[in-house]
N, C-alpha and C positions, 0 to 999 in steps of 0.2 A: 863551576857553580851553575846548577840548572835554574832555568827560569820557572817561576811559580805562576800559575794562572791568576789573572786578576779577578776581582770580586764579580765582575759582570760576565765572566766567561765560565763555561762548564768544561770539564775535562773530557777530551775525546780520546779513547784508547787508540793506540797505533794499530795499523792494519796487520792482520795475522799473516802467517806464511801462505795461506791458501787464497788470499785475495783480500779485498777491502772488508772492513767490519760491517755487520748489519746496521742499517740506519736506526737511529733511536726512535722510540715510540713517539707518536704525535703528542703535543702538549695538551694539557687539560684532562688527561686520563682517558682519551678516546682510544679507539682501536681501528685497525684497518678493516675495510669492508670484507665480508666473507667471500671466499672464492665462488665462482659460478658452479652450478651442478655439473657432474661429470659429462653430461651430454652436451654441454656448451651453452645451453639455453638458461633462461631464468625461470624460477618457480612461478606458476600461475597465481593470480590473485585469489584470495580466499573466496569460496563460493557464496558466502552470505551477501556481500554488497552486490555481486553480479545478479543473484536471484532477485533481490529487492529492486533492482533497476530494470527488470524486464518490462516490455510493453504489455498491455492488457491481453493482447491476442496470444501471447506466449503461455498463458495459464489455461488450464482445462476449462472448457465451456460448461455452463450450468446444466444444459440438457444431457451432456455426456456423464456428468456426475449423477444425475437422476437415474439414468439407465443403469449405471453401475450399482446404485443403491438397490434397485429392483432385482437385479441379478443376484446380488449378495443375499437378499432376504428370501428368495424363492425356496431354498432348501429348508430354512427354518419354518416357513409357512407350511410347507408340505408335511414336515414332521408333526407340527401341532395339528394340522388338519387330519392326519392319520389318527392321532390321539382322540380328537373329537369324534371321528367316525366310529372308532372302537367303543368309545363311551356310549354313543347312541345305540349301537347294535347290541350292547350288553345291558341295556336298561332293564330293570326289573319293575314289575307292577305289583303294588300291594293294595289290597282292597279291604274296606271296613264296611260291615253291614249294620244298618240301623233298623231294628225291628220294633215295631210298636203294634198296638191293637188295631190300628187302621191301615198300616202299610208296611212294606218291607223295602228299605232303600239301601243301596250299595254305593259306596264312594271309593273310587280307585285313584291312586296316585302313582305316577311313574318316577323312579329315582335311579341314579346310576348304581351299578353293582360294584362290589368291592374290587373285583378284578378289573373292571372298566376304569375305575378311578385310578388304580395303580398304574395301568398301562398309559393312561392319559398323562399323569405326572411324569412318567418315564420319558415320554416323547417331549414333554416340555423341557426336562433336564437335558436331553440330547440336543434339542434346538439351542438351548443356552450354551452348551459346551461348544457347539459348532460356531456360534457367534463369537465367543471368546477366542477360539482358535483362529477364525477368519480375520476378525478385526484387531485382535490383540497380537497373536504370534505371527501370523502370515503377513499382515500389513505392517506390523511393527518391525519385522526383520528384513522384509524385501521392499517395503514401500507400497505394495499393491495387495489388496484383497482379491478374491476370485473375480468379483465384478470389475474391479479396476484393471485387473490383468486382461479381461476380455475387452474392455473399452480402451486399453493401452494408455493408462496414465498411472501416476503414483503420488503418494503423499510424502513430502519431505519437509524437514526443518528449513525455514528460510534463512536461518543463521549458518547452518553447516552444509545444507544441501544433501543431507543423508537421511535415511529412515530414522524414525524417532524412537524405536525400540518397543518391546512388548508392553512394559508398564505405562509409558507415556501414551502409547496408542490406545490402551484401554481407557486412560484418563480422558483422552480426546473424545472417545465415544460418549463418555459420561458428560463431557462438556457440552454435547449437543442438547442437553436439557435446557441450556440457556437459549438455544435456537427455538425450542418448543414453547417455553413459557410466555413468549410474546406472540402467541397465536401462530407459531411456526414461521414467522416472518424472517427469522434468522437464516432459515434455509434458502430464502430468496435473495439474500445479500449478494451472491455471486452474479446476479443479473446486472447490478450497477456498480459493484465495488471494483476498484482499479486492479486489485490482485485476484478478483473472483474468489474471495474468502467468505466463509460463513463466520458467524460470531465465534463458534468453537475454534475455527482456524486462527482467528485473531487472538484468542486467549492463549492458544498453544503455539503461536507463531509458526504455523504450518501453511504450506501452499500445495496445490495440486498442479503437477506438470506432466505434459505428455512424455511417454517413454521414448527416448532417442532411438532412432532407427526402426521404430515400429511402424 
């Protein structure tokens, strides 16, 4: 007659022919910790907390950001300047004569020609397309616009540490309106802010960091 387990004991299966049975799972529904990565090390901590904990000196200085802004906007300014020059060179003059019994007066007014206006607006559209590409696509996918690449820093999310993508990069540029409506003081925030962020950076949770190895 076999012994039956008492109420306070759980049945343990006998060891199999290949060796002892696997240990039972831990109580309470827990699980064993996952094995370490194949390399033998442990996964690094997520970039967000590390970026948020950087000292102020680790973020891009204000003057560097200003120089990058000027470099980024030079091509757009040149395009619009060409449009203004074409418009000025193609200006037409229309005159009206006022004749009466005492004198003959002539009044002349200068106005842009049709072709001049067309070419001017074409340069404006080209400048706008360049800005969308530079600040939206290029900066959104790589972290750096042309100016930021020259000055060797990038814009990344302080949560993920990665570029924020095309759409959010365009939204970030639009968010700079908040920096402007308070007499452009928002652009000066990096001079005293601990993370050297503008108000647009705070809204979008982005930071500017030097490019490693540059």
